[in-house]
N, C-alpha and C positions, 0 to 999 in steps of 0.2 A: 882570730878573726876579733876585729874592733867593734863593739855594738855601738849605734848609734844612742845617743841619750835617751830617744825616745823609746826606743826597743830595749831597754836598763829600763824606763819606769815603768812599761808593761810589764816586763817579768816578774819584778817585784811587786806589782799590784797581784797578778796572778796566784804569785807564790801566799799573798796574805790572804787573798780569797778561799785558795784549797785548805791554807791551816785555819780558817774559820766556819768550813761548812761542817766539820764532824759535829762543833758545838752548836750550831743551829738545829742540826737536826735531831739533836737532843735523843728521845726515848725511839724516834720514826723508823723504820727499816725502809728509806726512800729508794735503797737498789732495788726493792721487791715490786714498792709501788710503781716502779717507771718501766718495771721489767727489765732489769739489766741484773739479775743476779750475780754475785760474785761467787765462783764456782772453784777456785783456787785454795780450795781447803786442804790442808797438808790429809795426807793418805790416811795418817796413824787415827785421824780424828773422824769419828762414827757420827752424824747427826741424824734425827729422826726427821723426816720430811715431811710437812704437813701444808696441804693445798687451803689456802683462804679466799675466797671469791667476793669481793667486798662493791656492793654498789657507793664507790666513794665520793665518785663525782657524779652530776648528772640530775635528773630531775626527782630522787629520793635522796638525795646527799644529806639532808637534814637528818636523816637516821644512819646512812651510810657511814659518812663520816666519824661521826662518836663511838659508832660500833667500831670502824676499821681502828682507830687511835687504840680503842680499849684491848682489841686482841693483841694488837704488837706490843701494849705495854705490859699487860699479863703475862706475854712470853717473854719480855723480858726480866720482869720479877723471876718467873720461873727458872730461866738459864742464868741470871745473873746471882741472885740471893741464895736460890735453892739447890743451885747447880744442874739445874737441868733435870731431867725424870731418870733415876738411878746412874746417874753419873754421865748421861748423854743429854746434848742438848739438841733442843728441837730447831728446826731449820723450817720457819714459816717461810712458804712462797706465796706472796701477798699479791694478788690481782685485782686492778680495777674494773668492774664490769659498766659503767657507768650507766645501771640499771636497763642496759641492752642487750635483749635475750641470744641475739648475734653472737655478742663477746662474750655472751657466757658460756655459750657452749664452745668458742673456741679454748678460752679458759680450762673447761673439765675436759680436754681432750689434751691440752698441755698438759695437765695435772698428772694423767694418767700415762702418757709417753714419757714423762721426766722421774717416773717411780716415787711419785707421793705415797705415802702409806694410807691417806683417808683424805677428805676433804670436809669444808665446811663453807656455806653460805649463810647470809645473813637478811636475805629477801625470799618470801615465798615464790616471787616471779623469777628470780635468778636460777631458784631449784628446780621450779617447775621446767624452764629451758633445758638445765642440764642431767633430769635423773633420768630421760628414756637412755643417755650414751652410760651413765652411770650404773643404772640396775642390768642392762645388758653387759656390761664389762664384771660386774660383780663388785665394783666399786665402792666401796660404803663413804656413806658422808653424814651430816645434820646438817639443819638450818635451825638460825634460830627464831627465825618469825614463819610460821610454817600454816600450809593450809590442809584440810582432809584430803586432798587429791595428791598431796604429796606421798602420804603413808599410807594411802589406801587403795589395793591392798597392800598389804605391809610387803617390803623388799628389802633393798639395801641403803634408804633413804630413811632418816630416824630424825624427829622432832625434838630439838634442846627444850623445846617449852609447851604449853597446851596450844593448842591451833585455832583460829580464827572462828573457825565454830565451836570450841570450847569457849571462846570469850561471849559469844551469843548465849549460849544455853547460860553460864555462870550469871550473866547480866538479868537474862530474865528471870533467874530464879531468887536473886536479889531483889530486884523490882517486885514481884510478885509478892514476896513477903514482907519488903521493906517501906515499900512506898505507895502502889497501889491499894487507893480505896474507893474505887468505883464500883459498879455493879456490871458483871456478867465479864468476858474478856477484854483486856485492854487491848486497843488498834495498834499496829506496830507497822512503821513504815521502813524501808531499808532502802539506804542510801549508799551504793557499795561502788568500789573500784572494779573496773572491770578486766580484771588479771585476779589470781589465785587470792588476793590479799579480802578482795568483795565478796569473791563465790564463795569462800569456806564459811561466812557467816550467812549467806544465802541456803546454801548445803543443810548447815544446821537447823535454820530456820524451816526449809521443806522436812527435813526427819522430825523435828522434836515441836513445834508449834502445837500441835495437836495435842500431844501429851500434855505440854506444860499448862495450856489452855490460854494462850494466845491467839488472836487475829492477825494475820498478814493483811495489810490493807493496798500495799504496795511496795514494789521493787526497782529501785532508781538507779542507772549505770551512769557514771561518771570515768572520763580519763584522768591520767596522771597530770597534766597540763591544763585542766579545766580553769577557765576565769570568768566563767559565769554560766551558774545552773538553775538560771529564772525559770525554765519552760517545766522543768522535773519539778521543782520545788512548788511550782504554782498547781498544778497537778498532785502533787501530796498533799499539799495545804487543804485542797478540795477531800481529799479522804478522810480528815477531820482524826488524827490519830491522834493516842497519848504519849506513844514514845517516837522517837525519831533517832533510828540508832547507824550509826555511821561507821563503816569497816573500810578504813582507807589508811593513807598517809597523810601525815601532818599538813601538807600545804595543799592538797584539794579540800581536806576536812574544814581547814582555816575558811577557806572562801566559801564552803557552802552554811557552814555557822554565821558567816558574816551577812550572807545572802537573808539568811532564815530572821535575823536582827530586824534586818532593813524591810522584809515583806512581813513583817509583822508576826511570823510563827513561834518565834522567840523572844522573850519567854513568853510561856503558854504551855508547851509540850515540855516533854522531856527527853532530853538530849542524850544519848549514851553511846558511848565510843569504843571500840575494838581496840586493842594495844599496838597496833599497827601505825594509829594517829595519836595516840592518847599519849602523850609528853610534855616534856618542857618547852620543846618548839613550838606546840600547837599552841600552848599559853601565850607565848611569844608572839607568834603572828597573827592571834585573834585578839591583844590583850586583854588584861585582867580583870578590868571593869567588865569588858563585854562576854568572858568565858565563865562569869560566878554562875555556879549551879550546874554546870555541864559534869556529867559523871561520865565514867570509864572503868576499862578492865586493866588491869596491868599483873606481870606473873612474878615480879621481884619486891623487893621490901623500897622504900624510899630512903633520900642520903642521910635524911637525920634520925634513924632506928640504929640503935646499938647493936649491931651484930658482929660475929668475930673477925668477918673479911672487911667489915669496911675501913679500919684504919689503914691499912695497906692500900688498899683500892685508892681511897682518897689520898693518898701519900702522892703514889704515882701518878693522879690526874693530874694534882695541883704544882707538880713536877714539870710533866709533859705537854700535858693539854688541859691548863686550866681554864680553856674556854667552854668545854665539857662537860666542868663540875655542876651539878645539881641535874643532869640530863639520865633519866633513868635506862636510857639506851646503852650508855656507856655501862651500866652496871650486868646489864644483860650480856655484853659482850668481854667483860671481866670473868664472869664465872664461866663463859665458853673456853676462857683459855687454861683455866681450873680443869674443867673436863674436858679438854683436848689431852692433858698432862695425865689425869687418872686413867682415859682411856689407854695410854700408851703402857703406863705401869704396871696396870691389868695384864697388857699382851705379853709385854717382857718376862713377867713373874708366873702369869699362866703358860704361857706357850712350852712345849715340849721342849724348842731348839733353843729359847730364851731370846734375846737381841738378835741374832743373827739369822735368826728363822723368819723375822718379822716382813710379811707382806697384807698387804689389802683384807686378804681372806680368814688372815690370821687376827689381824687386827678388830675385822667384825665378831669372830667367833670368840676369840677370849680376851679381848676388850671390850667393845662396846656391850656384847651381850652378858658381860660379867658384873656391868653395873648393878648394885644393889643397895640404893639408899645412900648413894656417894652425897656428903653434905658440901656444897659449897659454900661452906663461911656464912650459912643462913643468909645468902645473898637472894634466894627464890627457894623453891620446893626441892625435897630429896631429890636424887637423881638415880634411877632405876628403869633396866629393862624386863619387860613382862610381855611373853610370847603371845603375840598376836597383835601386840600393842604398839608402835614404835615409837610413841610419845615418852619421851624420857621424863618428863616433869608431867604431872598431872594436875597441879593445884593453882589457883590466881586470887588473886582480891579486885575488889572495888573502890573506888577513889571518888573523889569529888571535888572540884575547883573550889576553893574557899579563900578568899582573902586573899587570892594572888598567887596559892600555891595548891599544890595535889595533895590532898589530906586523906589517907585511908580511912574508909569507914566498914570497913565489913572483915571479917576473918579471914581464912583460908579456905575456899572454895575448893573442893575436888570435883573435877569436871569427869565425868562419867565417860566410857567408851564406845562409842558409836560405831557401828559396824557400816558404815555408809556402803559399802562395796555390795549389801543386800539389797538394795536399795534400786530398781530397775532404773532410774531415770540420773543416778548418779555416772558423773562423767558424760553425758551427752548434753 
């Protein structure tokens, strides 16, 4: 068959495009992101399938995108440079939830039905949507960013890091010991996202305010898509707080901070932020000069700290996702990739049947519950499972924005285990 010139040109163009696609994708497993997994793996090649539920796009993408990139980069490092886990490659099944609970439900059902060994989420909201199904199925998972409602009472869901309630407790402890100079109890107002990101701080305040010695003068909720919170801010201003604590994601946090400046509330009060909203993207959204002096809690080291895992993480970030360099959310999920590998290693080595016996139940009993002081190269605190406490890491630090940078101002603060399920108001 003779081809016309135009068809010959088109076929040459498509051949060039297909040749360039692998180069353009770099370290990112795009097949998994768009939902077209390549299952044509040779029968002799056994992989360790792990579900990754990520709000990669949507209203929380400023957090989900760097975390999603870091997960895949870390797993690429483990597979390519370390040869996988005990010689077996990790197969990431990556799904974008778009920060939509309906999609998160679809995703968790897919993970279970396609024989993933366990799963992770990067948002408390996505895990809230997934946990009932996962707990009922005995399908274990952990979330990087968590709220007390996800792990209390403890079942099959774990938290990689201290939760949003821990953030509030640690921040108030630091504030009382190092900042507060007034008489009596400091007045604290909470500006919280109306999902587990915000409710975690609210629950901690309800549980611990009296014991810590602070007065909660108001709790004000906002949505993920907020662009004006004037009414709440004016009501809050009338309460004359000493501290305004914001537990949210970066975009709505930035809206609140900007309006606090416009309304003459800040400077004048101390702004504190939970780690859901306190990261490099907040600084960029607010502006370095306006954000000066804002404090926040974060559970990892910063990019300029010399810890063992930093060099390799920086190498991969600069190679594949340089736009995420300096974002501490990337650190969280690089560490997550290391934890995934350690859970798999422990399960393979501790289970009676080895790699061929792996099931979600084996992963939980012989992997997750065997974590004991695992060091993620100094990126955050040691990773351990404790009976009755499904938080795998317990320590955070306090940072302050100074000269356009997030600077650490505290040592590691160990957060207490709070039995929220013993309070009659919890979960209502």
